[in-house]
N, C-alpha and C positions, 0 to 999 in steps of 0.2 A: 781272765780278761783277754779279749781278742786283740793281739798286737799286730795282726797282719795289716800292712798299710793299705789304705784306699785312696785318699787324697791328702795333699800336704796339710790342709787345715785340720783334718781329722787326726793326722799323725801328730801334729803339734799339740793338739788338745789332749791326746792320750799321754804323750810324754810329759807334758806340763803337769797333768794330774798326778802321774806317777812321781815326778820330781818333787812336787809340793808335799805329797804324802810322805816321801822319804825325809824331807826336811822336818815335817811335823813329828816324825818318829825320832828325830834327833833334836830335841828341844834346846840343847846347849848351842848347837850350830845355828839354829834359827834365831835364838835370843841374841847371839853374838852379832849376827848380820843386822837384825833390827836395831840393836843398841848402837851399832856403829853409825847407822844413818840417822838415828835420833840425835846422837852426839854431834854429827856433822851439821844437822839442821839447827840445833840449839846454838852452836858456835856462830854460824852464819847469821842467824836471826838476831841474836843478842848483840853482836858486833855492829851490824848495820843499823840496829835500832838505836844505838848510841848516837850515831850521826843523824839519824832521822829525828831524834829528840832535840838535838842541837838546832837543826834546820827549822824544826817546828817552833822552837823558842824564838829564833830570829824572825820567822814569818809573823809571829804574834806581835813582834815589835814594830811592824809596819803600820804606823798610825798616820793617816793622811793629815797633812798640815803641821806635823811635828818636825822641827829642824834642830840641828846642833851646830854651833859655831865654835871652832877651836883654831889654834895657831896653825898656819900653813906649813911650818917647818917641823911639825910633830905629827906622828901617826898614832900617838897614845894620849889618853886624857891626862895621865899622871905627869907627863912632861910638857903639856900644852900650857900656854900662858895667854890669857886675854886680859888686857888692862881695863880699868874702870872707864877710861875714855872710849876705848873700842866698844865696850858693852853699851855705853850711852849712845854711841853712833848706831849700833845695831838696833836699838830700841826705836830709832827714828826712821828705819827703813819702811817704805810704803807697804802696807798690808800686815805688819806685825801687830798681833792682838795682845799677847802676853809674853813676858820674858822672865827667865829664871837663871841668875848666875850661880855657878857651883864651884866648889873646891873639893878635891879628892885627896885622901891620904890612905896609906896602907897600914893595916894593923895585923900583928902576929897573934894568933889565938890558937888554943888547943882544945877544941870541943870534944874530940874523941881520942885524947892523949897523943895526938900527932899535931905538931905545930904547922899551921898553914897561914897563908896571907889572905886577908879579906879587905875589900874596899869599904871605907867609911866616907860617905858623901855628905859634905856640908851644903845645906840648901837654905834658902830664905823662904818666908811664907808664900812668896810668889810661885814656888814649885807646886803648891796645892791649888793654884788658880788656872793652871794649864788645862785646856779642854781639847778633846779630840773633835773630829768632824761631826760627831753626833751630839756635841755639847755635853759629853760625859767627862768627868775628871780623869786625867791620865795617871794620876797617882791617887790611890784610894786607900783609906784607912780601914782595915778589915777587922781589927780588934784593938782594945786598949784605947789609949789617947795619944795626942800629939806631944812631942817633946816640948819642954819649956825653954825659952831663950835663956842662955847663960847657965844652964844646968847640965850636969853630966847625965844626960838622958838620950836614948836612942830609939829609933824605930827599926825593926828587923824585916827584911824582905820575906815574902811568903815562902819562897823556895828554901831559904836558909832555915826558917822556923820548922818547915816540914821535915827537913833532912836531919837537923841537929836539935835534939831535945834541949840541949844546953843553951840554945839561942832563943827560946820561946819567951813571949812577954812575961814579965815578972822576974826573969833571971838577971843576974848581975855579972858583968864581965869586966876584965881589967884591960884598959886601954891607956897607953902612954903613962904608965905608973899611977893610974887613978882608977877608982871603981866607977863604972858606968852602969846605969840601970836601963834595961829594955822595957819601955813603957807601952809599946804598941807594935802592931804588925801591919805592913802595907803590901798592896798588890799593884802591879803595873800591867796585868793582863798576860803575864808569862815572859816578859822580856828579861834579858840578863841582869837588869837592875834588881830583880827579885833575889839576887844572890849577894846583896849589899846591905849595909846599914845606912840610915839617914840620921843626921844630927843638925843642930843649929850651926849655920855657917860661921858666924862671928865667934861662937864659942870654940869651934874647931880651930879657927885661926889663932885664938888666944892660947889654947891648950898645946898646939903644935908649934907655936912661934912663927906662923906663916906671915907672908906679906899681905899687901892689900889687893893683889891681882886675883884673877879667877883662873881655873883650868879650862873651863868652857862655859858656854851660855846655851841653855835650852830655850826655845821659844816656839810659839804657835803663830801661824799666819794664814792668810787667805791665798797666797800664791800656790799654783799647782805644781811648780817645779822648783827645786833648790837652785837651779841655774838662774832663775829670774832674780832671786835674792843676790846671788853672786854677781850678776851683771849690774844690779842696782847699787852695789857698793862702789865708792869712788876713792881715788887717791891712795894713800898709804893703807887704808883699811882693806882694800881688795888685794893688796900685795902681802898682807900679813895674816889675814883671816880667811878660812875656808868654811863653807856652809854645806852640810849634807842632810838629806832626809833621814828619818829614823831607821829605815831598812838598810841604807848604805852605811850609816854610822855603826850599827851593831854588827853588820856583816864584816866590815873592815876589821873590827876588833877580834872576830872569831874565825876569820877565813883560814888562818894557819891551823887552828885546832880542827876545823872541818876537814881539811886536806890530810892532816895527820890521822884522824879517825878512819878516813877512807883508805889510806895506805895500810894501816894496821888491819883493817877489815879484810882487804884483799890478800895480804900476806898470810894471816892466820887461817883464812878460808882455804888458801892453797895448801898450807901445811896440813890442815885437817883432812883435806881431800886426799893428799898423798898417803897419810896414815891410814885412812879408811880403805883406800884402794889396796894398799899392801896387805891389810888384814883380811879383806874379802878374798883376795887371790890365794892367800895361805889357807884359809878355810876351805875354799872350793877345791884347791888342789888335793887337800886331805880327803874330801868327799870323793873326788874322782879316783884317787888311789884305791879307795875301798869299793869302787864300783866297776873295776876292770872287767869282770865276768859279765856284768849286766850290759856294759857298753859293747862288748864283743857280740852278745846275743842280738842286740838291737841292730848292729851292722849287718848281721846275717839275715835279719828280717827285712832289710832294705830301707832302714830309716835314714841313713846317710847324713846329709846336711841338717836335717830336722833336729838331730841330736843337739847340735850347736845352738840352734834357735831356741830350743826348749831350755837349755841352760841359761841363755841370755835372759829369757823371760823369768826364770827362777831367781835371777839376781836383781833384775830391774823392778819386778813387782814388790819384793820385800824392801827394796830401796825406796820406792814410792810410798809404801806404807810407813816406813821408818821416818821419812822426811815429813810426811803429813803429821805423824804423831809428834815429832820434834817441834814442828811449827806451832801446833796447838799447845804443846807444853810451854813453849816460849811465851805465847800470848798469855797463858794463865799465870806464869811465874814472873814475867818481866814487865809487861805492859803497864806503864804508869808509875813504876817505882823510880825514885829519884837517884841520880848518879852525880857524883862530884868529881871534878877534874880541874887541873891547873890550866888557866887560860889567860894570856895577856897580863901577867904579873898579879893575878888574883885567882881565888877559888871561884869556880862557876858550878852552880847546881842546876840540873835540868832533868826532866823525866825521860825515860826510855819510851819510845813510841814504836810498837810493833804494828806496823800498818799492813793492810792487805797486800800492797805492792811488795813489801819485803817478804811476806809469807809466800807469795807466788814465786819470787826469785829463789827463796830458800828451797822450796819443793823442787823447782826446776833444776837447781844446782845439784840436789841429791839424786835426781833421776839421771842427770848427765854423768855424775861420778859413778853411779851404778852401771851405766852403759859402758863407760871406759873400762871399769873393772871387769865387766863381762867379756870384753874383747881380749884381755889378757888370759881369761879363763878359757876362751875358745882355743887359744894357742896350746894350752895344757891338754885340752880334749884332743886336739889334732895330734899332739905328740903321743897321747895315750892310745889312740886308735890306729896309729900308723903301722901299717904292715899286718893289720888284723883282717 
């Protein structure tokens, strides 16, 4: 092969071909580099897909015309109190079409041999009359039947049923020292309520010894903005009750979890990048140590700075290949699988969403890390060729 330099582009092509051929002849080195970037891409993609899945679930909760009323001094459903008088006043607001009072309790269950807390929501038949802007039910029975009033019967959310076989229709679970049968499964289009159980409100009150108040009131109306309802409330009602649309209501309950997932994603992505960078530097320094004679010959032939550029490409190209492979692997392995985590005093189930945007970010991050690693390698090359 003619190694005499002609122009820089040709020099780079020649050295890159030689370098990649040398890597190919050292399959363990090449496999280590590719695996490092596949690992990095999988870490980044999977972590941010968790947050993307949560955000996707919240976005699917945005139903135009659906509102929630809860006490102004509480940021959580479990601690909110809406009196029957306040619920009656809400029903008389202009534009309200249908209204559903609710009471929520926590239940400790062990579907996978680990005790966790789940929400059991007591609802009235009115919950099944709430319609979205397209006149479709906001709460849909997807299998089985509705629970019977006064009976120890439950509906399970679609997300819970998909993630936990022990919670599928026909199963029996123990709540508050009693056996309860799951008689059906419901869907809400992907909102966090699919991680809950539904039961007869009055029977929940009796079983848990609750009072006559509600935790919150869900309703549908014709107003285009929750602020219009807030302004329509007068007197003590406006001082004690706050109204939010469905997107704001669910986002408020999961905002902390979303920020936590973002923080963990950034932290572990940084740690993975540091680990990969250190590994690539060690591998390349080992290669350079075995190529001292070859580097000396290339310097004599006048290749100079092109040597460093070729090594940069030899790291960035496998980095790009590994990041692309890891991104594709993440799509095949993780996209759509359900994940469960603790959120706002209850277990929340949502799917991982490996979006195109996350894949692009993951690949770009892999290329950036490979470029940073190559800069450290260039220093090692400079030290190895100094004085030659």
